[in-house]
C-alpha positions, 0 to 999 in steps of 0.5 A, spaced: 132 395 122 133 401 126 135 400 133 131 404 139 136 410 142 133 408 149 129 403 152 122 404 154 125 403 161 130 408 160 125 413 158 120 412 163 126 413 168 128 419 165 121 421 165 120 420 172 126 424 174 124 430 169 117 430 172 120 431 179 125 436 177 119 440 174 114 439 180 120 442 184 121 448 180 114 450 180 114 449 188 120 454 188 117 459 184 110 458 187 107 457 180 102 451 183 099 447 177 096 452 173 098 453 166 104 458 165 102 465 162 109 467 160 115 462 160 119 468 157 118 472 163 119 467 167 126 465 164 128 473 164 126 473 172 132 467 173 137 472 171 138 469 164 139 474 158 133 471 153 134 473 145 128 471 140 131 472 133 130 469 127 135 464 124 135 461 117 136 454 120 130 450 120 134 445 125 136 450 130 130 451 135 134 454 141 141 454 144 143 456 151 150 458 152 155 461 158 160 466 158 163 467 165 157 468 170 152 470 165 147 465 161 144 466 155 138 463 151 137 464 144 130 462 141 129 462 134 123 466 132 122 463 125 119 457 129 111 458 131 110 461 138 108 454 141 114 451 139 118 457 142 115 456 148 116 449 149 124 450 147 124 455 152 122 450 157 127 445 155 133 450 155 130 452 163 132 444 164 139 445 161 140 452 165 138 448 172 141 441 171 147 441 166 151 447 168 157 443 170 158 441 163 155 447 159 158 452 154 154 452 148 148 447 147 144 447 141 137 444 141 132 441 137 126 439 142 122 434 140 126 431 135 128 424 138 134 426 141 140 420 142 143 425 148 140 423 155 140 431 157 136 432 151 131 427 152 131 429 160 130 437 157 124 435 153 121 431 158 122 437 163 119 442 158 113 437 157 111 436 165 113 444 166 108 446 161 103 441 161 102 438 168 099 431 168 094 432 173 092 439 170 091 436 163 087 430 166 082 435 170 082 440 164 080 434 159 075 432 164 071 439 163 069 436 156 065 431 159 064 425 155 066 425 148 063 421 143 067 423 138 074 427 139 075 433 134 081 437 132 077 443 136 078 439 143 086 438 142 086 446 140 082 448 146 087 444 150 093 447 146 091 454 147 089 453 155 096 450 156 100 455 151 104 450 147 104 447 140 099 443 137 104 437 136 106 437 143 099 437 146 097 432 142 102 427 144 101 429 151 094 427 150 096 420 147 101 419 152 096 420 158 091 415 154 086 421 154 086 419 146 087 413 142 093 411 137 088 411 131 085 418 134 092 421 134 094 419 127 088 422 124 089 428 128 096 429 127 095 430 120 092 436 121 099 439 123 102 437 116 104 443 112 099 441 106 093 443 112 096 449 114 091 453 112 085 449 115 089 449 122 090 456 122 082 457 121 081 452 127 086 456 131 083 463 129 076 460 131 079 459 138 082 466 138 089 464 139 092 463 132 098 466 134 101 460 137 102 457 130 105 463 127 112 465 128 114 472 132 117 478 130 124 479 133 123 480 140 128 485 144 131 482 151 128 485 157 135 487 159 137 491 153 131 495 154 132 496 161 139 498 159 137 503 154 132 507 158 137 507 164 143 510 159 139 515 155 136 518 161 143 518 164 145 522 158 150 516 157 148 514 150 144 518 144 138 518 141 141 516 134 145 511 137 139 507 140 135 508 134 141 505 130 142 499 135 134 498 134 134 498 127 136 491 127 130 489 131 125 493 126 124 497 132 124 505 134 126 508 141 119 510 142 117 503 142 121 501 148 119 508 152 124 512 149 122 519 147 127 524 143 129 530 148 130 536 144 133 540 150 138 535 151 139 530 145 
C-alpha cells in the first residue's frame, strides 16, 4: 500500500499558509480579487528575467534560478498555455519565499510533490490564480445547474485563464462539483479526447489555453536589443542572428533596418 506523502492535516496547514501568501501578494500589487490577465507580465514587473522556450522533456514544466542578484524563470512552452500560466504562478512563490535556499529549482506543478516547498508553491498558484471567493461568485452566475456539463468548467477555465485540469480540481476541492462529476469530466482531458476538448474550447473562443505556445522572447532582451540598436552598439545583422533562434525577425520586435547607418 502506498503511503501518503502528506497527511490531510499537513496539507490543510500548507494550503492555509499559501492562501495567506497569495492574498498578501494580491494586496501588495493592488490586484483585487479579479482573475489575473497576464501572469507573465506580472512576473517580469518583479524584475525577473522570464524565458518561455520549448523543452524536449515532458517532465520539466518550469525552473527558477538565481545568479548573483538576478533571478531567471524558465517556462517550457511545449506545455499548454494554461499549464504555463500555473507554472509561472508556482515559480512566483519560490521567488518570494524560497530565496534563502534558491540556486536552481526545477518544477513540475500539480504532480503530487513530496517536497513541502513544491506543495506550497502549488497551493499558492491555485489561490493566486483562482481565489476561492471569486471562483464561488463566478460559479453562482450559472444559477441552479441541473446537469453540470463540460461547457461550465471550460467557461470557468477561460475566465480564470488556467488549465482545464486545474479548474476542475478547484471546483472539486470547493465542493462545487461532486467526485463522480469530477471523474466524468476529467476524462475529457485524456489524450484520446484531445480533439473533442479543443472543439469545446473553440466554441468559447479560448482554445489557445490548451495549446503550446511559440518561443517567447524575454521582455528584457527586447528592450536591450532596441536600446543597443538605436545607440549604434549592435548591428541589424547581429540582432537578426540572435533572433533566428527564436524564429523572429528584428521587425517583429520594433527594429527597422536603417539603410543610412547600418
